C-alpha angles and dihedrals in degrees: 000000000000124000091248096053087046087053092054091052090045091054091052094048093045092048092053091046091050091054091046091052093049097048089058088070111090091204092072090074126077090224108020093186096059112012111109089344094137137030115282137161087262108057124191103252096050090050091049090050093060093077090051099042106036113104134192091303125086121269091255092052091045096051096096089058095044128077112313092234090064096060095078095048125093120245091244091054091050091048092050092047092052091052090059090067118076123221089244089082093060092041089051092051090047092052093046092051092044093051094043096053103030089107087074092062097085103142115113139172107227089333092309129114111232110221119183124200122204140147135228134180118246107198117221137178116256115269106222111275094346105116097172091103092054109097147130113296130213086230091062134270123026132300142154113276147128118239107226113206106191132191108211133185101225097191096048095033097230135133109242105180144339140212114197118199127184111245095255091050098048111147115159095183095057091042091054092050092047091052093047093048091056093058112089097183108101093199096078133118115202118208127189142164127243095286089077097048109131130141093216090051089053090050095049094047091048093048091050091052096249121144122223146173111200130172115235134189113285119256089252090067117097090226098044117131085226094058095104097022117107107250130175120267089239119101093233126042147152109210139160115261112207120167140142120241110217140185092209126085099191133139094276092055094045091052093050106044089147092066102027131061116194114219105209092187093056094128088068094055119081090205088076096064139099091040097308110143103158133054124183120230121192127180147109132279113209123188124184139163124250129189127211110182106308094338122097126197141158132250121201122198133191119206142161093211113119119251090227093063102029122041126202089261090054090054091049090054092047093051093045090053088057087078089077090078089058089054091049092055089051091053093045091052105037103029102031100034107250090128086078112033112210098222147035105217116094094234091052092048094049091046093052093049092053091044091055092046089054092053091044092053093050090051093046094049091048089051092049091050094047092051090053093056115108094234092051093046091053091050092050092045091053088053090053091052088055087052092245105110111202139186139190111288100245095187091055091045092057091050093047096047090050087064092042095053099040107026105050111201095036092092135006117216091253093047092050092053094049089052093048092050090059097039105080135146134211121268111234113229117254091006123121113251123233 
């Protein structure tokens, strides 16, 4: 049996063991003394599997594809049973699987892991009188949703961590810092889009020794941090950015906007305490032109990576790779079902998000491993010679592994791999690959 088919079987065994280990913990139940303490029509494992197996359809429409024991239960009984299980079970399984298979995530950029941070709204139904999920939406107006801030390995295509915030409590800056603080590996470069632009965030990351490449508003914007900073007359540049963040807005600061940046929210930041009124910020501002069809525009990045080790072209590559997190959100929503959360309670929502990230990571690691096989590489190289570049069909892979994990006997590990090697799709020109 090949190493890849062995890997598929190993994923299935490890996944089942992870669930078995977590359900031994009494704290995963809302009421440890009574929940699932005796035999019922709705047993524990089938209820747990709902968060992993449910797709874009409703629970009622998905019942024929779920565990047979669920078909005879009412939707209200299923809902009540799911609420007995805390999200810590799904988080525990996610962490066990991440730690157990991290050795497969070997891709690096100049020896650094590239971790992207981005947010996406997960729409939910209102939960009774709980209005915490009701907040302003990027799509306009207000609605009920959770803001999912994800940390994503863009080179290995795996979800690393997640911070979920109710819509009314959305705060991307604090979520980013929380995610970065949880990562112990010092050889990491964080990359984000403009939603995470914040001078105090830059300062905290730099002071904690964390590297980052973050897009900021262009100098033509009225609220750009470069508005009063002296920049070259050229359209593109890579220049040092050295300013002092200050809690004072006195005459000296107003006369030196090019070297001072007033932080109006300074009372919220512990750095401005014990008489500290000034904080240094050192970095680079990089501006370059991009072209999309006939339209040209500019992208401006802020980074604390040294120019000696990372050129302007390196920063362009790092920022372009950030797009992989956008693709991952699309797959999590459309292919794995997060576009329609199957629950209202916060614990159910969090549990389902971590369940889908676990399934996504298993699929992604299988895909990565298949593409590295000699037979697969030769097949893809032959396609390139015919000028029809191809890649593993990730959508098909997710459908096939669903049968592999939940319907034993449909595929063997070896049979699944042979199928995946043949099932490829065309790569669209000038489109980021997933």
